[in-house]
PyMOL Python script that loads the backbone (N, CA, C, O; Angstrom):
from pymol import cmd

cmd.read_pdbstr("""\
ATOM      1  N   UNK A   1      97.586   5.353 102.482  1.00  0.00           N
ATOM      2  CA  UNK A   1      96.148   5.285 102.597  1.00  0.00           C
ATOM      3  C   UNK A   1      95.668   3.839 102.490  1.00  0.00           C
ATOM      4  O   UNK A   1      94.798   3.415 103.251  1.00  0.00           O
ATOM      5  N   UNK A   2      96.231   3.085 101.553  1.00  0.00           N
ATOM      6  CA  UNK A   2      95.802   1.698 101.371  1.00  0.00           C
ATOM      7  C   UNK A   2      96.067   0.880 102.629  1.00  0.00           C
ATOM      8  O   UNK A   2      95.242   0.054 103.020  1.00  0.00           O
ATOM      9  N   UNK A   3      97.212   1.108 103.260  1.00  0.00           N
ATOM     10  CA  UNK A   3      97.527   0.337 104.464  1.00  0.00           C
ATOM     11  C   UNK A   3      96.598   0.722 105.617  1.00  0.00           C
ATOM     12  O   UNK A   3      96.263  -0.121 106.449  1.00  0.00           O
ATOM     13  N   UNK A   4      96.184   1.976 105.672  1.00  0.00           N
ATOM     14  CA  UNK A   4      95.239   2.424 106.701  1.00  0.00           C
ATOM     15  C   UNK A   4      93.892   1.721 106.506  1.00  0.00           C
ATOM     16  O   UNK A   4      93.315   1.203 107.463  1.00  0.00           O
ATOM     17  N   UNK A   5      93.400   1.704 105.283  1.00  0.00           N
ATOM     18  CA  UNK A   5      92.140   1.024 104.982  1.00  0.00           C
ATOM     19  C   UNK A   5      92.267  -0.463 105.298  1.00  0.00           C
ATOM     20  O   UNK A   5      91.348  -1.068 105.851  1.00  0.00           O
ATOM     21  N   UNK A   6      93.412  -1.047 104.944  1.00  0.00           N
ATOM     22  CA  UNK A   6      93.642  -2.470 105.206  1.00  0.00           C
ATOM     23  C   UNK A   6      93.549  -2.759 106.705  1.00  0.00           C
ATOM     24  O   UNK A   6      92.896  -3.720 107.113  1.00  0.00           O
ATOM     25  N   UNK A   7      94.202  -1.927 107.527  1.00  0.00           N
ATOM     26  CA  UNK A   7      94.170  -2.135 108.986  1.00  0.00           C
ATOM     27  C   UNK A   7      92.742  -2.040 109.528  1.00  0.00           C
ATOM     28  O   UNK A   7      92.327  -2.863 110.344  1.00  0.00           O
ATOM     29  N   UNK A   8      91.997  -1.038 109.073  1.00  0.00           N
ATOM     30  CA  UNK A   8      90.611  -0.891 109.535  1.00  0.00           C
ATOM     31  C   UNK A   8      89.758  -2.082 109.108  1.00  0.00           C
ATOM     32  O   UNK A   8      88.979  -2.611 109.901  1.00  0.00           O
ATOM     33  N   UNK A   9      89.908  -2.502 107.853  1.00  0.00           N
ATOM     34  CA  UNK A   9      89.137  -3.635 107.350  1.00  0.00           C
ATOM     35  C   UNK A   9      89.507  -4.922 108.089  1.00  0.00           C
ATOM     36  O   UNK A   9      88.639  -5.747 108.375  1.00  0.00           O
ATOM     37  N   UNK A  10      90.780  -5.091 108.394  1.00  0.00           N
ATOM     38  CA  UNK A  10      91.226  -6.281 109.121  1.00  0.00           C
ATOM     39  C   UNK A  10      90.596  -6.321 110.513  1.00  0.00           C
ATOM     40  O   UNK A  10      90.140  -7.372 110.962  1.00  0.00           O
ATOM     41  N   UNK A  11      90.572  -5.177 111.192  1.00  0.00           N
ATOM     42  CA  UNK A  11      89.956  -5.108 112.522  1.00  0.00           C
ATOM     43  C   UNK A  11      88.482  -5.498 112.488  1.00  0.00           C
ATOM     44  O   UNK A  11      87.965  -6.125 113.412  1.00  0.00           O
ATOM     45  N   UNK A  12      87.824  -5.115 111.405  1.00  0.00           N
ATOM     46  CA  UNK A  12      86.386  -5.364 111.275  1.00  0.00           C
ATOM     47  C   UNK A  12      86.072  -6.699 110.594  1.00  0.00           C
ATOM     48  O   UNK A  12      84.904  -7.057 110.441  1.00  0.00           O
ATOM     49  N   UNK A  13      87.108  -7.432 110.185  1.00  0.00           N
ATOM     50  CA  UNK A  13      86.889  -8.701 109.497  1.00  0.00           C
ATOM     51  C   UNK A  13      86.338  -8.533 108.085  1.00  0.00           C
ATOM     52  O   UNK A  13      85.587  -9.377 107.598  1.00  0.00           O
ATOM     53  N   UNK A  14      86.715  -7.443 107.438  1.00  0.00           N
ATOM     54  CA  UNK A  14      86.162  -7.123 106.115  1.00  0.00           C
ATOM     55  C   UNK A  14      87.205  -7.099 104.999  1.00  0.00           C
ATOM     56  O   UNK A  14      86.960  -6.509 103.947  1.00  0.00           O
ATOM     57  N   UNK A  15      88.348  -7.717 105.205  1.00  0.00           N
ATOM     58  CA  UNK A  15      89.389  -7.692 104.169  1.00  0.00           C
ATOM     59  C   UNK A  15      88.911  -8.266 102.841  1.00  0.00           C
ATOM     60  O   UNK A  15      89.388  -7.860 101.782  1.00  0.00           O
ATOM     61  N   UNK A  16      87.991  -9.188 102.891  1.00  0.00           N
ATOM     62  CA  UNK A  16      87.468  -9.793 101.657  1.00  0.00           C
ATOM     63  C   UNK A  16      86.724  -8.781 100.785  1.00  0.00           C
ATOM     64  O   UNK A  16      86.446  -9.057  99.617  1.00  0.00           O
ATOM     65  N   UNK A  17      86.401  -7.621 101.340  1.00  0.00           N
ATOM     66  CA  UNK A  17      85.669  -6.596 100.590  1.00  0.00           C
ATOM     67  C   UNK A  17      86.552  -5.454 100.097  1.00  0.00           C
ATOM     68  O   UNK A  17      86.064  -4.543  99.428  1.00  0.00           O
ATOM     69  N   UNK A  18      87.839  -5.492 100.418  1.00  0.00           N
ATOM     70  CA  UNK A  18      88.748  -4.409 100.034  1.00  0.00           C
ATOM     71  C   UNK A  18      89.247  -4.627  98.609  1.00  0.00           C
ATOM     72  O   UNK A  18      89.702  -5.717  98.262  1.00  0.00           O
ATOM     73  N   UNK A  19      89.158  -3.591  97.796  1.00  0.00           N
ATOM     74  CA  UNK A  19      89.621  -3.612  96.415  1.00  0.00           C
ATOM     75  C   UNK A  19      90.403  -2.327  96.165  1.00  0.00           C
ATOM     76  O   UNK A  19      89.932  -1.236  96.484  1.00  0.00           O
ATOM     77  N   UNK A  20      91.587  -2.458  95.599  1.00  0.00           N
ATOM     78  CA  UNK A  20      92.333  -1.283  95.164  1.00  0.00           C
ATOM     79  C   UNK A  20      92.009  -1.088  93.685  1.00  0.00           C
ATOM     80  O   UNK A  20      92.199  -1.992  92.871  1.00  0.00           O
ATOM     81  N   UNK A  21      91.519   0.101  93.352  1.00  0.00           N
ATOM     82  CA  UNK A  21      91.121   0.405  91.975  1.00  0.00           C
ATOM     83  C   UNK A  21      92.023   1.510  91.437  1.00  0.00           C
ATOM     84  O   UNK A  21      92.190   2.561  92.056  1.00  0.00           O
ATOM     85  N   UNK A  22      92.598   1.240  90.266  1.00  0.00           N
ATOM     86  CA  UNK A  22      93.409   2.256  89.591  1.00  0.00           C
ATOM     87  C   UNK A  22      92.607   2.774  88.403  1.00  0.00           C
ATOM     88  O   UNK A  22      92.181   1.997  87.549  1.00  0.00           O
ATOM     89  N   UNK A  23      92.401   4.089  88.352  1.00  0.00           N
ATOM     90  CA  UNK A  23      91.701   4.719  87.233  1.00  0.00           C
ATOM     91  C   UNK A  23      92.750   5.241  86.249  1.00  0.00           C
ATOM     92  O   UNK A  23      93.492   6.176  86.553  1.00  0.00           O
ATOM     93  N   UNK A  24      92.800   4.629  85.076  1.00  0.00           N
ATOM     94  CA  UNK A  24      93.755   5.040  84.040  1.00  0.00           C
ATOM     95  C   UNK A  24      93.459   6.469  83.606  1.00  0.00           C
ATOM     96  O   UNK A  24      92.314   6.800  83.295  1.00  0.00           O
ATOM     97  N   UNK A  25      94.486   7.321  83.582  1.00  0.00           N
ATOM     98  CA  UNK A  25      94.317   8.710  83.173  1.00  0.00           C
ATOM     99  C   UNK A  25      94.898   9.002  81.796  1.00  0.00           C
ATOM    100  O   UNK A  25      94.753  10.111  81.282  1.00  0.00           O
ATOM    101  N   UNK A  26      95.549   8.019  81.200  1.00  0.00           N
ATOM    102  CA  UNK A  26      96.116   8.222  79.864  1.00  0.00           C
ATOM    103  C   UNK A  26      97.457   8.925  79.903  1.00  0.00           C
ATOM    104  O   UNK A  26      98.265   8.697  80.803  1.00  0.00           O
ATOM    105  N   UNK A  27      97.688   9.778  78.925  1.00  0.00           N
ATOM    106  CA  UNK A  27      98.988  10.437  78.754  1.00  0.00           C
ATOM    107  C   UNK A  27      99.391  11.342  79.917  1.00  0.00           C
ATOM    108  O   UNK A  27     100.580  11.606  80.099  1.00  0.00           O
ATOM    109  N   UNK A  28      98.439  11.819  80.698  1.00  0.00           N
ATOM    110  CA  UNK A  28      98.766  12.729  81.794  1.00  0.00           C
ATOM    111  C   UNK A  28      99.185  11.997  83.066  1.00  0.00           C
ATOM    112  O   UNK A  28      99.595  12.625  84.042  1.00  0.00           O
ATOM    113  N   UNK A  29      99.083  10.696  83.054  1.00  0.00           N
ATOM    114  CA  UNK A  29      99.424   9.904  84.236  1.00  0.00           C
ATOM    115  C   UNK A  29     100.935   9.768  84.381  1.00  0.00           C
ATOM    116  O   UNK A  29     101.648   9.601  83.391  1.00  0.00           O
ATOM    117  N   UNK A  30     101.410   9.839  85.597  1.00  0.00           N
ATOM    118  CA  UNK A  30     102.835   9.638  85.854  1.00  0.00           C
ATOM    119  C   UNK A  30     103.203   8.197  85.561  1.00  0.00           C
ATOM    120  O   UNK A  30     102.447   7.281  85.887  1.00  0.00           O
ATOM    121  N   UNK A  31     104.352   7.992  84.951  1.00  0.00           N
ATOM    122  CA  UNK A  31     104.825   6.650  84.652  1.00  0.00           C
ATOM    123  C   UNK A  31     104.976   5.818  85.918  1.00  0.00           C
ATOM    124  O   UNK A  31     105.478   6.301  86.934  1.00  0.00           O
ATOM    125  N   UNK A  32     104.544   4.579  85.851  1.00  0.00           N
ATOM    126  CA  UNK A  32     104.688   3.661  86.974  1.00  0.00           C
ATOM    127  C   UNK A  32     103.568   3.714  87.999  1.00  0.00           C
ATOM    128  O   UNK A  32     103.585   2.963  88.974  1.00  0.00           O
ATOM    129  N   UNK A  33     102.594   4.592  87.792  1.00  0.00           N
ATOM    130  CA  UNK A  33     101.514   4.729  88.762  1.00  0.00           C
ATOM    131  C   UNK A  33     100.694   3.454  88.879  1.00  0.00           C
ATOM    132  O   UNK A  33     100.415   2.983  89.982  1.00  0.00           O
ATOM    133  N   UNK A  34     100.312   2.900  87.738  1.00  0.00           N
ATOM    134  CA  UNK A  34      99.518   1.666  87.754  1.00  0.00           C
ATOM    135  C   UNK A  34     100.304   0.535  88.413  1.00  0.00           C
ATOM    136  O   UNK A  34      99.753  -0.225  89.210  1.00  0.00           O
ATOM    137  N   UNK A  35     101.577   0.426  88.085  1.00  0.00           N
ATOM    138  CA  UNK A  35     102.400  -0.640  88.647  1.00  0.00           C
ATOM    139  C   UNK A  35     102.521  -0.493  90.166  1.00  0.00           C
ATOM    140  O   UNK A  35     102.507  -1.489  90.890  1.00  0.00           O
ATOM    141  N   UNK A  36     102.638   0.738  90.643  1.00  0.00           N
ATOM    142  CA  UNK A  36     102.722   0.972  92.079  1.00  0.00           C
ATOM    143  C   UNK A  36     101.432   0.535  92.777  1.00  0.00           C
ATOM    144  O   UNK A  36     101.475  -0.129  93.813  1.00  0.00           O
ATOM    145  N   UNK A  37     100.298   0.907  92.208  1.00  0.00           N
ATOM    146  CA  UNK A  37      99.012   0.519  92.797  1.00  0.00           C
ATOM    147  C   UNK A  37      98.871  -1.001  92.823  1.00  0.00           C
ATOM    148  O   UNK A  37      98.408  -1.575  93.809  1.00  0.00           O
ATOM    149  N   UNK A  38      99.276  -1.645  91.725  1.00  0.00           N
ATOM    150  CA  UNK A  38      99.193  -3.106  91.653  1.00  0.00           C
ATOM    151  C   UNK A  38     100.118  -3.756  92.684  1.00  0.00           C
ATOM    152  O   UNK A  38      99.755  -4.747  93.318  1.00  0.00           O
ATOM    153  N   UNK A  39     101.301  -3.194  92.842  1.00  0.00           N
ATOM    154  CA  UNK A  39     102.260  -3.707  93.823  1.00  0.00           C
ATOM    155  C   UNK A  39     101.717  -3.568  95.246  1.00  0.00           C
ATOM    156  O   UNK A  39     101.870  -4.476  96.063  1.00  0.00           O
ATOM    157  N   UNK A  40     101.087  -2.436  95.536  1.00  0.00           N
ATOM    158  CA  UNK A  40     100.497  -2.236  96.864  1.00  0.00           C
ATOM    159  C   UNK A  40      99.389  -3.252  97.127  1.00  0.00           C
ATOM    160  O   UNK A  40      99.303  -3.815  98.218  1.00  0.00           O
ATOM    161  N   UNK A  41      98.548  -3.482  96.131  1.00  0.00           N
ATOM    162  CA  UNK A  41      97.467  -4.465  96.286  1.00  0.00           C
ATOM    163  C   UNK A  41      98.037  -5.858  96.536  1.00  0.00           C
ATOM    164  O   UNK A  41      97.560  -6.584  97.408  1.00  0.00           O
ATOM    165  N   UNK A  42      99.043  -6.220  95.777  1.00  0.00           N
ATOM    166  CA  UNK A  42      99.677  -7.533  95.940  1.00  0.00           C
ATOM    167  C   UNK A  42     100.298  -7.650  97.336  1.00  0.00           C
ATOM    168  O   UNK A  42     100.155  -8.678  97.997  1.00  0.00           O
ATOM    169  N   UNK A  43     100.981  -6.605  97.777  1.00  0.00           N
ATOM    170  CA  UNK A  43     101.614  -6.596  99.099  1.00  0.00           C
ATOM    171  C   UNK A  43     100.575  -6.767 100.216  1.00  0.00           C
ATOM    172  O   UNK A  43     100.816  -7.468 101.198  1.00  0.00           O
ATOM    173  N   UNK A  44      99.424  -6.119 100.049  1.00  0.00           N
ATOM    174  CA  UNK A  44      98.371  -6.181 101.064  1.00  0.00           C
ATOM    175  C   UNK A  44      97.477  -7.412 100.906  1.00  0.00           C
ATOM    176  O   UNK A  44      96.677  -7.721 101.789  1.00  0.00           O
ATOM    177  N   UNK A  45      97.616  -8.110  99.782  1.00  0.00           N
ATOM    178  CA  UNK A  45      96.816  -9.313  99.557  1.00  0.00           C
ATOM    179  C   UNK A  45      95.359  -9.033  99.254  1.00  0.00           C
ATOM    180  O   UNK A  45      94.475  -9.798  99.638  1.00  0.00           O
ATOM    181  N   UNK A  46      95.109  -7.909  98.549  1.00  0.00           N
ATOM    182  CA  UNK A  46      93.735  -7.552  98.188  1.00  0.00           C
ATOM    183  C   UNK A  46      93.586  -7.517  96.662  1.00  0.00           C
ATOM    184  O   UNK A  46      94.566  -7.451  95.920  1.00  0.00           O
ATOM    185  N   UNK A  47      92.339  -7.563  96.231  1.00  0.00           N
ATOM    186  CA  UNK A  47      92.048  -7.554  94.787  1.00  0.00           C
ATOM    187  C   UNK A  47      92.461  -6.216  94.171  1.00  0.00           C
ATOM    188  O   UNK A  47      92.397  -5.174  94.822  1.00  0.00           O
ATOM    189  N   UNK A  48      92.884  -6.264  92.910  1.00  0.00           N
ATOM    190  CA  UNK A  48      93.299  -5.075  92.179  1.00  0.00           C
ATOM    191  C   UNK A  48      92.531  -5.015  90.872  1.00  0.00           C
ATOM    192  O   UNK A  48      92.448  -6.010  90.152  1.00  0.00           O
ATOM    193  N   UNK A  49      91.969  -3.858  90.562  1.00  0.00           N
ATOM    194  CA  UNK A  49      91.242  -3.672  89.305  1.00  0.00           C
ATOM    195  C   UNK A  49      91.648  -2.357  88.667  1.00  0.00           C
ATOM    196  O   UNK A  49      92.007  -1.400  89.354  1.00  0.00           O
ATOM    197  N   UNK A  50      91.586  -2.325  87.343  1.00  0.00           N
ATOM    198  CA  UNK A  50      91.894  -1.124  86.569  1.00  0.00           C
ATOM    199  C   UNK A  50      90.635  -0.716  85.822  1.00  0.00           C
ATOM    200  O   UNK A  50      89.966  -1.550  85.211  1.00  0.00           O
ATOM    201  N   UNK A  51      90.318   0.571  85.873  1.00  0.00           N
ATOM    202  CA  UNK A  51      89.167   1.099  85.142  1.00  0.00           C
ATOM    203  C   UNK A  51      89.640   2.229  84.236  1.00  0.00           C
ATOM    204  O   UNK A  51      90.669   2.857  84.482  1.00  0.00           O
ATOM    205  N   UNK A  52      88.873   2.468  83.199  1.00  0.00           N
ATOM    206  CA  UNK A  52      89.209   3.543  82.262  1.00  0.00           C
ATOM    207  C   UNK A  52      87.915   4.134  81.733  1.00  0.00           C
ATOM    208  O   UNK A  52      86.998   3.408  81.350  1.00  0.00           O
ATOM    209  N   UNK A  53      87.850   5.449  81.715  1.00  0.00           N
ATOM    210  CA  UNK A  53      86.664   6.132  81.214  1.00  0.00           C
ATOM    211  C   UNK A  53      86.551   5.965  79.702  1.00  0.00           C
ATOM    212  O   UNK A  53      87.554   5.870  78.995  1.00  0.00           O
ATOM    213  N   UNK A  54      85.332   5.931  79.232  1.00  0.00           N
ATOM    214  CA  UNK A  54      85.108   5.903  77.791  1.00  0.00           C
ATOM    215  C   UNK A  54      85.233   7.326  77.252  1.00  0.00           C
ATOM    216  O   UNK A  54      84.918   8.291  77.948  1.00  0.00           O
ATOM    217  N   UNK A  55      85.682   7.446  76.037  1.00  0.00           N
ATOM    218  CA  UNK A  55      85.738   8.764  75.421  1.00  0.00           C
ATOM    219  C   UNK A  55      87.070   9.476  75.546  1.00  0.00           C
ATOM    220  O   UNK A  55      87.117  10.705  75.517  1.00  0.00           O
ATOM    221  N   UNK A  56      88.144   8.731  75.685  1.00  0.00           N
ATOM    222  CA  UNK A  56      89.465   9.356  75.721  1.00  0.00           C
ATOM    223  C   UNK A  56      90.054   9.441  77.108  1.00  0.00           C
ATOM    224  O   UNK A  56      89.407   9.117  78.104  1.00  0.00           O
ATOM    225  N   UNK A  57      91.300   9.886  77.150  1.00  0.00           N
ATOM    226  CA  UNK A  57      91.990  10.003  78.434  1.00  0.00           C
ATOM    227  C   UNK A  57      91.586  11.297  79.128  1.00  0.00           C
ATOM    228  O   UNK A  57      90.775  12.060  78.603  1.00  0.00           O
ATOM    229  N   UNK A  58      92.146  11.543  80.299  1.00  0.00           N
ATOM    230  CA  UNK A  58      91.771  12.699  81.104  1.00  0.00           C
ATOM    231  C   UNK A  58      91.974  14.016  80.359  1.00  0.00           C
ATOM    232  O   UNK A  58      91.103  14.885  80.403  1.00  0.00           O
ATOM    233  N   UNK A  59      93.093  14.176  79.684  1.00  0.00           N
ATOM    234  CA  UNK A  59      93.376  15.425  78.980  1.00  0.00           C
ATOM    235  C   UNK A  59      92.368  15.651  77.850  1.00  0.00           C
ATOM    236  O   UNK A  59      91.832  16.750  77.712  1.00  0.00           O
ATOM    237  N   UNK A  60      92.108  14.624  77.047  1.00  0.00           N
ATOM    238  CA  UNK A  60      91.155  14.755  75.942  1.00  0.00           C
ATOM    239  C   UNK A  60      89.762  15.092  76.456  1.00  0.00           C
ATOM    240  O   UNK A  60      89.061  15.912  75.864  1.00  0.00           O
ATOM    241  N   UNK A  61      89.363  14.466  77.548  1.00  0.00           N
ATOM    242  CA  UNK A  61      88.032  14.727  78.109  1.00  0.00           C
ATOM    243  C   UNK A  61      87.954  16.140  78.685  1.00  0.00           C
ATOM    244  O   UNK A  61      86.927  16.805  78.548  1.00  0.00           O
ATOM    245  N   UNK A  62      89.022  16.602  79.322  1.00  0.00           N
ATOM    246  CA  UNK A  62      89.040  17.955  79.887  1.00  0.00           C
ATOM    247  C   UNK A  62      88.918  19.000  78.781  1.00  0.00           C
ATOM    248  O   UNK A  62      88.165  19.965  78.915  1.00  0.00           O
ATOM    249  N   UNK A  63      89.648  18.811  77.706  1.00  0.00           N
ATOM    250  CA  UNK A  63      89.576  19.732  76.568  1.00  0.00           C
ATOM    251  C   UNK A  63      88.174  19.733  75.975  1.00  0.00           C
ATOM    252  O   UNK A  63      87.628  20.792  75.668  1.00  0.00           O
ATOM    253  N   UNK A  64      87.592  18.553  75.814  1.00  0.00           N
ATOM    254  CA  UNK A  64      86.245  18.456  75.244  1.00  0.00           C
ATOM    255  C   UNK A  64      85.221  19.154  76.133  1.00  0.00           C
ATOM    256  O   UNK A  64      84.324  19.826  75.624  1.00  0.00           O
ATOM    257  N   UNK A  65      85.338  19.007  77.434  1.00  0.00           N
ATOM    258  CA  UNK A  65      84.407  19.657  78.361  1.00  0.00           C
ATOM    259  C   UNK A  65      84.538  21.168  78.266  1.00  0.00           C
ATOM    260  O   UNK A  65      83.537  21.885  78.240  1.00  0.00           O
ATOM    261  N   UNK A  66      85.777  21.650  78.215  1.00  0.00           N
ATOM    262  CA  UNK A  66      85.987  23.108  78.125  1.00  0.00           C
ATOM    263  C   UNK A  66      85.431  23.677  76.822  1.00  0.00           C
ATOM    264  O   UNK A  66      84.986  24.823  76.775  1.00  0.00           O
ATOM    265  N   UNK A  67      85.460  22.881  75.788  1.00  0.00           N
ATOM    266  CA  UNK A  67      84.914  23.331  74.497  1.00  0.00           C
ATOM    267  C   UNK A  67      83.402  23.159  74.428  1.00  0.00           C
ATOM    268  O   UNK A  67      82.761  23.631  73.489  1.00  0.00           O
ATOM    269  N   UNK A  68      82.836  22.486  75.420  1.00  0.00           N
ATOM    270  CA  UNK A  68      81.386  22.306  75.463  1.00  0.00           C
ATOM    271  C   UNK A  68      80.901  21.158  74.596  1.00  0.00           C
ATOM    272  O   UNK A  68      79.705  21.062  74.324  1.00  0.00           O
ATOM    273  N   UNK A  69      81.791  20.292  74.159  1.00  0.00           N
ATOM    274  CA  UNK A  69      81.368  19.205  73.291  1.00  0.00           C
ATOM    275  C   UNK A  69      81.055  17.914  74.049  1.00  0.00           C
ATOM    276  O   UNK A  69      80.685  16.912  73.437  1.00  0.00           O
ATOM    277  N   UNK A  70      81.202  17.933  75.364  1.00  0.00           N
ATOM    278  CA  UNK A  70      80.901  16.749  76.164  1.00  0.00           C
ATOM    279  C   UNK A  70      80.031  17.167  77.328  1.00  0.00           C
ATOM    280  O   UNK A  70      80.306  18.166  77.995  1.00  0.00           O
ATOM    281  N   UNK A  71      78.987  16.405  77.570  1.00  0.00           N
ATOM    282  CA  UNK A  71      78.133  16.639  78.724  1.00  0.00           C
ATOM    283  C   UNK A  71      78.630  15.733  79.827  1.00  0.00           C
ATOM    284  O   UNK A  71      78.733  14.520  79.645  1.00  0.00           O
ATOM    285  N   UNK A  72      78.938  16.313  80.964  1.00  0.00           N
ATOM    286  CA  UNK A  72      79.457  15.559  82.091  1.00  0.00           C
ATOM    287  C   UNK A  72      78.304  15.229  83.032  1.00  0.00           C
ATOM    288  O   UNK A  72      77.557  16.112  83.454  1.00  0.00           O
ATOM    289  N   UNK A  73      78.173  13.961  83.349  1.00  0.00           N
ATOM    290  CA  UNK A  73      77.143  13.550  84.305  1.00  0.00           C
ATOM    291  C   UNK A  73      77.807  12.937  85.514  1.00  0.00           C
ATOM    292  O   UNK A  73      78.869  12.325  85.395  1.00  0.00           O
ATOM    293  N   UNK A  74      77.208  13.087  86.659  1.00  0.00           N
ATOM    294  CA  UNK A  74      77.763  12.495  87.875  1.00  0.00           C
ATOM    295  C   UNK A  74      77.189  11.101  88.050  1.00  0.00           C
ATOM    296  O   UNK A  74      76.114  10.784  87.540  1.00  0.00           O
ATOM    297  N   UNK A  75      77.927  10.275  88.779  1.00  0.00           N
ATOM    298  CA  UNK A  75      77.495   8.894  89.030  1.00  0.00           C
ATOM    299  C   UNK A  75      76.538   8.834  90.177  1.00  0.00           C
ATOM    300  O   UNK A  75      76.068   7.753  90.533  1.00  0.00           O
TER     301      UNK A  75
END
""", "prot")
cmd.dss("prot")
cmd.show_as("cartoon", "prot")
cmd.util.cbc("prot")
cmd.orient("prot")
């Protein structure tokens, strides 16, 4: 997918706007996922950023939502 976006952005002269973003999922994330995303960004020569939600990892947030202790809002 990243290479597809890269090709489209290159055709349009928009590579300077391409960013690969990795969203940290915590304990439920497969090992090496962040490193793979970073490697792809480096290979494509685009910016790489990591984001993480406040309030725990994906599993903790999912449990909290199911228990009704967290209000989920959309962006």
